[in-house]
C-alpha positions in Angstrom: 0.9 -3.0 -3.1 0.3 -4.2 0.1 3.8 -3.6 1.9 4.1 0.1 0.3 0.7 0.9 0.5 -1.7 -1.3 2.5 0.3 -1.6 5.4 1.2 1.7 6.3 -2.3 3.8 5.6 -3.6 1.0 7.4 -1.7 1.8 10.4 -2.4 5.2 9.5 -5.9 5.1 9.5 -6.2 3.4 13.2 -3.7 5.8 14.5 -5.6 8.7 13.7 -8.9 7.2 15.0 -8.1 6.2 18.1 -6.0 9.5 18.9 -8.5 11.7 17.7 -11.4 9.7 19.3 -14.0 11.2 16.3 -15.1 9.9 13.0 -13.5 10.6 9.5 -15.2 14.6 9.3 -14.1 15.2 13.0 -10.8 13.5 13.0 -9.8 15.5 9.6 -11.1 18.7 11.2 -8.6 18.3 14.2 -6.0 17.9 12.3 -6.6 21.2 10.4 -9.8 22.8 9.7 -9.0 22.8 5.9 -9.3 19.2 6.2 -13.3 18.5 6.7 -13.6 18.0 3.3 -11.4 14.9 3.3 -13.5 13.6 5.9 -16.5 14.3 3.7 -15.1 13.1 0.7 -14.6 9.6 2.8 -18.4 10.0 3.7 -19.4 10.7 0.0 -17.5 7.8 -1.3 -19.2 5.3 1.5 -22.2 6.7 0.6 -22.0 5.9 -2.9 -20.8 2.1 -2.1 -23.7 1.7 0.0 -26.1 2.6 -2.4 -24.9 0.1 -4.9 -23.4 -2.6 -2.8 -26.6 -3.7 -1.0 -28.1 -4.2 -4.3 -25.5 -7.3 -4.4 -26.6 -8.5 -1.2 -30.2 -8.2 -2.9 -29.0 -10.7 -6.1 -27.4 -13.3 -3.2 -31.1 -13.2 -1.6 -32.7 -13.5 -4.9 -30.5 -17.1 -5.6 -30.5 -18.3 -2.2 -34.3 -18.3 -2.8 -34.7 -19.8 -5.5 -32.0 -22.8 -4.5 -34.6 -24.3 -2.8 -36.2 -26.1 -5.9 -35.7 -29.5 -7.1 -33.9 -28.4 -10.4 -32.1 -25.1 -10.1 -33.5 -22.6 -12.6 -30.1 -21.4 -13.8 -29.6 -25.0 -14.8 -32.3 -25.2 -17.6 -33.9 -22.8 -20.0 -37.5 -22.2 -19.5 -40.1 -23.6 -22.3 -41.5 -20.8 -24.3 -45.0 -19.5 -24.3 -46.0 -21.7 -27.1 -44.8 -24.7 -25.0 -43.0 -26.0 -28.0 -39.5 -26.0 -26.8 -37.0 -23.8 -24.9 -37.5 -20.3 -24.8 -35.2 -18.9 -27.8 -33.4 -15.9 -26.0 -32.1 -18.4 -23.4 -31.4 -21.6 -26.0 -28.9 -19.7 -27.7 -27.1 -17.8 -24.4 -27.0 -20.1 -21.7 -29.2 -21.0 -18.8 -26.9 -19.4 -16.1 -26.7 -15.8 -18.9 -30.3 -16.1 -18.9 -31.4 -16.4 -15.4 -29.5 -13.6 -14.7 -29.8 -11.1 -17.6 -33.6 -11.7 -17.9 -34.7 -13.4 -14.5 -32.8 -11.4 -12.3 -32.5 -8.2 -14.0 -35.0 -8.2 -16.5 -32.0 -6.3 -18.7 -33.0 -3.4 -21.3 -31.0 -3.3 -24.5 -29.4 -0.1 -23.3 -29.1 2.4 -20.5 -31.4 5.0 -22.5 -34.3 2.5 -22.2 -35.4 2.8 -18.9 -38.4 0.1 -17.4 -40.2 -0.3 -14.3 -38.8 -1.7 -11.4 -38.3 -5.7 -11.1 -40.5 -6.2 -7.9 -38.2 -9.1 -7.1 -35.6 -7.7 -6.7 -36.8 -4.4 -5.3 -38.4 -6.5 -2.0 -35.0 -8.5 -1.9 -33.2 -5.2 -1.7 -35.7 -3.7 1.3 -35.1 -7.4 2.7 -30.7 -6.3 2.6 -31.6 -3.0 3.9 -33.7 -4.3 7.0 -31.3 -6.6 7.6 -28.4 -3.9 7.7 -30.7 -1.8 9.8 -31.0 -4.6 12.6 -27.5 -5.4 12.9 -26.7 -1.6 13.4 -29.3 -0.1 15.2 -27.8 -0.9 18.8 -24.4 0.5 17.5 -21.1 -0.5 16.8 -21.5 -3.1 20.2 -23.7 -4.8 17.9 -21.9 -4.8 14.7 -19.1 -6.3 16.4 -20.9 -8.8 17.7 -22.6 -10.0 14.4 -19.1 -9.4 12.4 -18.1 -12.3 14.8 -19.9 -14.5 12.6 -20.1 -12.7 9.5 -16.2 -13.0 9.3 -15.8 -16.2 10.7 -18.5 -18.6 8.8 -17.3 -17.9 5.3 -14.1 -19.3 6.0 -15.6 -22.7 7.2 -17.7 -22.4 3.8 -14.1 -21.4 1.8 -12.6 -24.7 3.2 -15.4 -26.7 2.4 -15.2 -25.4 -1.5 -11.3 -25.9 -1.2 -12.0 -29.6 -0.9 -14.7 -29.8 -3.2 -13.2 -27.6 -5.6 -9.4 -29.0 -5.8 -11.1 -32.7 -6.7 -13.4 -31.3 -9.5 -12.0 -32.7 -12.6 -10.1 -30.1 -14.7 -9.5 -28.0 -11.1 -5.5 -28.3 -11.6 -6.0 -26.3 -15.0 -7.3 -23.6 -13.6 -4.5 -23.8 -10.3 -1.9 -24.0 -13.0 -3.1 -20.9 -14.9 -3.5 -18.7 -11.2 0.5 -19.7 -10.2 2.0 -19.0 -13.7 3.3 -15.5 -13.6 2.9 -13.2 -16.8 6.1 -11.2 -15.7 5.2 -9.0 -18.9 2.0 -7.8 -16.7 4.2 -5.9 -14.5 5.1 -3.3 -17.2 1.5 -2.8 -17.6 0.6 0.5 -15.0 -3.3 -0.8 -15.4 -2.0 -4.1 -13.6 -1.0 -2.3 -10.4 -3.7 0.2 -10.3 -5.9 -2.7 -10.1 -3.2 -4.0 -7.1 -3.9 -0.6 -5.4 -7.6 -0.8 -5.7 -7.9 -4.5 -4.7 -6.2 -3.7 -1.7 -7.8 -0.3 -0.8 -11.1 -2.2 -1.1 -10.2 -5.0 0.9 -8.6 -3.1 3.6 -11.0 -0.6 3.4 -8.6 2.4 3.0 -10.3 5.7 2.6 -13.6 5.1 3.1 -13.6 6.5 6.3 -14.7 2.9 8.2 -11.5 2.4 9.7 -11.0 5.7 11.5 -14.6 5.3 12.8 -14.2 2.1 14.2 -10.7 2.5 15.4 -12.5 5.6 17.2 -14.0 3.2 19.8 -10.4 1.6 20.9 -9.1 2.0 23.9 -6.6 4.6 23.9 -3.5 2.7 24.6 -5.1 -0.4 22.4 -2.0 -1.5 20.3 -3.6 -1.0 17.2 0.2 -1.9 15.1 -0.2 -5.5 16.1 -3.2 -5.3 14.9 -2.5 -3.3 11.7 -0.2 -6.2 10.6 -2.0 -9.2 11.9 -5.2 -8.0 10.3 -3.6 -6.4 6.9 -1.7 -10.6 6.6 -4.5 -12.1 7.3 -7.1 -9.8 4.9 -4.2 -10.7 1.8 -3.9 -14.7 2.8 -7.8 -14.9 2.3 -7.6 -13.2 -1.0 -5.0 -15.7 -2.1 -7.1 -18.7 -0.3 -10.6 -17.7 -2.1 -8.6 -17.2 -5.5 -7.1 -20.9 -4.9 -10.8 -21.8 -4.9 -12.2 -19.7 -7.7 -9.3 -20.8 -9.8 -10.2 -24.4 -9.0 -13.8 -23.8 -10.1 -13.1 -22.0 -13.1 -10.5 -24.7 -14.4 -13.3 -27.0 -14.1 -15.6 -24.7 -15.9 -12.9 -24.0 -18.6 -12.3 -27.7 -18.9 -15.6 -28.7 -19.2 -16.1 -25.9 -22.0 -12.9 -27.1 -23.7 -13.7 -30.8 -24.0 -17.5 -29.5 -24.8 -15.6 -27.8 -28.0 -13.6 -30.8 -28.8 -16.9 -33.2 -28.7 -18.4 -30.5 -31.0 -15.8 -30.5 -33.6 -15.4 -34.3 -33.5 -19.2 -34.7 -34.5 -18.7 -32.1 -37.5 -15.4 -34.1 -38.8 -17.4 -37.5 -38.7 -20.4 -35.7 -40.4 -18.3 -34.1 -43.1 -15.7 -36.8 -44.1 -18.1 -39.9 -43.6 -16.0 -41.4 -40.8 -16.8 -44.2 -38.4 -17.8 -43.2 -35.0 -14.7 -44.2 -33.0 -12.3 -43.2 -35.7 -11.7 -39.7 -33.9 -11.3 -39.7 -30.3 -11.8 -36.8 -28.1 -7.5 -36.7 -27.6 -7.2 -36.9 -31.4 -9.3 -34.0 -32.7 -6.4 -31.4 -33.1 -4.5 -34.1 -35.0 -7.0 -35.0 -37.0 -7.6 -31.4 -38.3 -4.1 -30.8 -39.5 -4.6 -34.6 -41.1 -7.9 -33.6 -42.8 -6.6 -30.4 -44.0 -4.2 -32.0 -45.6 -5.3 -35.0 -47.3 -8.8 -33.5 -48.0 -8.1 -29.7 -48.8 -11.0 -29.1 -51.1 -13.5 -31.1 -48.6 -12.0 -29.5 -45.7 -12.3 -25.8 -46.9 -16.3 -26.1 -46.9 -15.8 -26.4 -43.0 -12.9 -24.3 -42.4 -14.5 -21.3 -41.2 -16.9 -23.3 -38.8 -13.3 -24.7 -37.2 -12.0 -21.4 -37.4 -14.6 -20.1 -35.4 -15.0 -22.8 -33.2 -11.3 -23.1 -32.4 -10.5 -25.3 -29.0 -8.0 -23.5 -27.0 -7.7 -24.5 -23.0 -5.4 -21.6 -22.4 -7.8 -19.5 -24.5 -10.8 -20.6 -22.1 -9.1 -19.7 -19.1 -7.4 -16.2 -20.5 -11.3 -15.4 -20.7 -11.5 -13.5 -17.6 -14.4 -12.6 -15.9 -15.1 -10.4 -12.8 -17.1 -9.1 -10.6 -20.8 -9.7 -10.5 -20.1 -12.2 -14.2 -17.6 -14.5 -12.1 -20.0 -14.1 -8.8 -23.4 -15.0 -10.0 -22.6 -16.9 -13.9 -19.1 -18.4 -13.7 -20.0 -19.8 -10.1 -23.7 -20.8 -10.9 -22.5 -22.6 -14.2 -19.7 -24.5 -12.4 -22.4 -25.4 -9.3 -25.1 -26.7 -11.5 -22.6 -29.3 -12.9 -21.8 -30.8 -9.6 -23.3 -33.3 -7.5 -26.4 -32.4 -5.2 -25.9 -28.5 -6.8 -29.1 -27.2 -4.2 -26.4 -27.9 -1.4 -23.8 -26.0 -2.9 -25.5 -23.5 -4.4 -27.2 -22.6 -0.6 -23.6 -23.0 1.0 -21.8 -20.6 -1.6 -25.1 -17.8 -2.0 -25.4 -17.8 2.1 -21.8 -17.0 2.2 -21.4 -14.5 -0.5 -24.5 -12.9 1.6 -22.8 -12.7 4.8 -19.3 -11.6 3.3 -21.9 -8.4 1.5 -23.4 -7.9 5.2 -20.8 -7.7 7.0 -18.9 -5.4 4.6 -22.1 -3.1 4.5 -21.7 -2.9 8.4 -18.7 -1.3 7.5 -19.7 0.8 4.7 -22.9 2.1 6.7 -21.0 2.9 10.1 -18.3 4.9 8.0 -21.3 7.1 7.4 -23.4 7.4 10.5 -20.3 7.8 12.5 -18.8 11.1 10.9 -22.3 12.3 10.5 -22.8 11.6 14.5 -20.4 14.3 15.7 -22.3 17.1 14.4 -24.7 18.3 17.4 -27.9 18.3 15.6 -27.4 14.5 14.3 -26.1 13.5 18.2 -29.2 14.7 19.3 -31.5 12.1 17.3 -31.4 8.7 19.0 -28.9 6.0 17.4 -32.3 4.1 16.0 -34.2 6.9 14.5 -30.8 8.1 12.7 -29.8 5.0 11.5 -33.3 4.3 10.3 -33.2 7.6 8.5 -29.8 6.9 6.8 -30.6 3.3 5.4 -34.3 4.5 4.2 -32.2 7.0 2.1 -30.2 4.6 0.8 -32.8 2.0 0.1 -34.9 4.8 -2.1 -31.8 6.1 -4.4 -30.7 2.0 -4.1 -34.5 0.9 -6.0 -32.9 2.6 -9.0 -30.8 -0.2 -9.8 -33.8 -2.3 -9.6 -35.0 -0.9 -12.9 -34.3 -2.7 -16.4 -31.3 -0.3 -17.0 -30.5 -0.4 -13.3 -27.6 -2.7 -13.9 -25.6 -0.2 -16.7 -25.9 2.4 -13.4 -24.4 -0.6 -11.2 -21.9 -0.7 -13.5 -20.8 3.0 -13.8 -20.9 3.2 -9.4 -18.8 -0.1 -9.6 -16.0 1.8 -12.2 -16.5 5.0 -10.9 -17.7 6.0 -7.5 -15.0 4.1 -5.8 -11.4 3.7 -8.0 -10.3 7.3 -8.8 -11.9 8.9 -5.8 -10.4 6.2 -3.3 -6.9 6.9 -5.0 -7.4 10.7 -4.4 -8.7 10.5 -1.2 -5.7 8.0 0.2 -3.0 10.6 -1.3 -4.4 13.3 0.5 -5.1 11.6 3.7 -0.9 10.6 3.9 0.4 13.9 2.3 -1.3 15.5 5.1 -0.4 13.6 8.1 3.3 13.2 7.0 3.2 17.6 5.8 0.3 19.3 7.3 0.2 17.5 10.7 3.4 17.0 10.2 5.6 13.1 11.2 7.2 14.2 14.3 4.2 14.8 15.9 2.7 11.8 14.5 5.6 10.4 15.8 4.7 11.8 19.6 0.6 11.2 19.3 2.0 7.0 18.8 4.3 7.3 21.8 1.5 8.5 23.8 -0.5 5.8 22.9 1.6 2.8 22.2 4.9 4.1 24.7 7.1 3.7 21.8 7.6 5.3 18.2 7.0 3.7 15.2 10.5 2.4 13.6 12.4 3.8 10.0 10.1 1.4 8.0 6.6 3.3 8.8 8.6 6.7 8.2 9.8 6.3 5.3 6.8 5.0 3.7 4.5 7.6 5.0 6.8 10.7 4.2 8.1 9.1 1.2 7.3 5.6 -1.1 3.6 5.8 -0.5 3.0 9.3 -1.6 5.4 9.1 -4.8 3.6 5.6 -5.5 0.2 7.3 -5.5 1.0 10.2 -7.5 2.4 7.7 -10.3 -0.7 5.6 -9.9 -3.1 8.8 -9.7 -1.4 9.9 -13.1 -1.5 6.4 -15.0 -5.0 5.9 -13.9 -6.0 9.7 -15.4 -3.3 8.9 -18.7 -5.2 5.6 -19.4 -8.4 7.2 -19.3 -8.0 9.6 -21.6 -6.2 7.1 -24.0 -9.1 4.6 -23.3 -11.1 7.1 -25.9 -14.9 7.1 -25.7 -16.1 5.2 -22.9 -18.3 2.0 -24.3 -20.1 -0.4 -21.9 -21.5 -3.7 -22.9 -25.1 -4.7 -22.9 -27.3 -7.6 -22.9 -29.3 -7.0 -26.1 -32.7 -9.1 -26.5 -33.2 -8.6 -30.3 -29.2 -9.6 -31.0 -30.2 -12.9 -29.5 -33.6 -13.6 -30.7 -32.3 -13.1 -34.6 -29.7 -15.7 -33.5 -26.0 -14.4 -32.7 -24.2 -16.6 -31.0 -22.9 -16.0 -27.3 -20.2 -13.6 -27.7 -22.4 -11.5 -30.3 -25.1 -11.1 -27.3 -22.5 -9.2 -25.4 -22.1 -6.1 -28.1 -20.7 -2.9 -28.1 -22.8 0.4 -28.5 -21.4 3.3 -30.2 -20.8 6.7 -28.9 -22.8 9.6 -30.2 -20.5 10.4 -33.0 -20.5 7.2 -34.6 -17.3 5.8 -33.3 -15.8 2.6 -31.5 -13.1 2.4 -29.2 -10.3 0.2 -30.2 -10.8 -3.0 -28.0 -14.8 -2.7 -29.2 -13.8 -2.3 -32.7 -11.5 -5.0 -32.7 -14.2 -7.1 -31.0 -16.7 -6.0 -33.3 -14.4 -7.1 -36.4 -14.3 -10.5 -34.9 -17.8 -11.4 -35.1 -20.2 -11.1 -37.9 -20.3 -8.0 -40.1 -24.3 -7.5 -39.5 -23.3 -6.6 -36.3 -22.0 -3.3 -37.5 -25.5 -2.7 -39.5 -27.5 -3.7 -36.3 -25.4 -1.2 -33.8 
């Protein structure tokens, strides 16, 4: 996807911005008056992204501030109101899950249950927008200076985490999992759609930010070399960060696996009245098979518990976590098990904050630059106009700090900038290749660089990229239709208090006609039948 979509489209957007010297709306209007809506679509997509993306920065501030404590708050469960033991909701779940869903989000049981604004989160969101405003208020020059730090410092933190990560117990299991290919996945269209979305997001394609930044370049700037170098460094960084992530993920999965073995060992010792040292951690699975064969009637009494608590390292690693769950739950759980967890926590969330702010600078520039091309907007001072955009986004973003805000966050994250990005980029490449014309575009590039693009770029723009995008576009629509009624995951406090296990806490909600999606149906069948009654 990098070679067939990322590189050629990154090159194309830089060329358009540098040639037209305008933001996305003005640039596409210059190519054709009928394409102004394409620039507007980029602005709207960037606006959607800005609304919910800064909420992640607010969460990063929240976790960063809570990292300066002698005991990390997501490391232990809080005491209940009677002061007789841990809070039941936290005890049934885990401290990291409880802190994220209850303390950070104060999440409701469904999207229909609206509550008030979480004051702490609202203040963190105000802080995130205030910092964003201070970094963009002087225009693109001040933004560029800030990015020098926000883009380079995370490399230092990642390198520190790499050294720490690969030395963690069980890290090798995560790295083996990462580098072991599953060739069957190549036949799954969803894998290609995810790859395309990753490339579009990480390179900033379709948002209009590349066109906006390139419009400030010198006319003869060598954007071709920049496109190649930045794209390769970008994807290299993704792989580098993945190595760090999977090392830590392997550490967590190994701990979970060994905790499972230890629980199973104790169950066998107590059930069959064996000596304490009779079963070692390494021989648990052998003893299960042995006892099942030797004492079938006695083993039948605990068969359900053994089946429910089956210990499997591969299964632990297969439990894919992405997005906010990875950043704020998995990493937090790994950090609390490290020596000096406060230090690693501060480093991690400060890095996450810098990455988030760096992304926000590009997103907000993709809104401000094209809008300032309009005469009415250009009459305002940069400070006033930037302030109005930030306040507007802040006010709309406060909705994400309510008790049902995380469900709306998920909707925006899943739909605001995935399907729309595919559509925008597809129209962009068709517009350049067949409306503006490849030959005309070649001449513009020759005028700026002194030479024409080679055959690789022309084949990608004219044939390969549009055809592949059309294919992905069709697959996306088909998979969406086949998925049936959309469902979502929810944190249900009542189910936790009733004593359901961890996986039951994340439960499926039926659609209005009472049907479940196939994936959700399977999930519910795996758990207890009482779950159907409650739902």
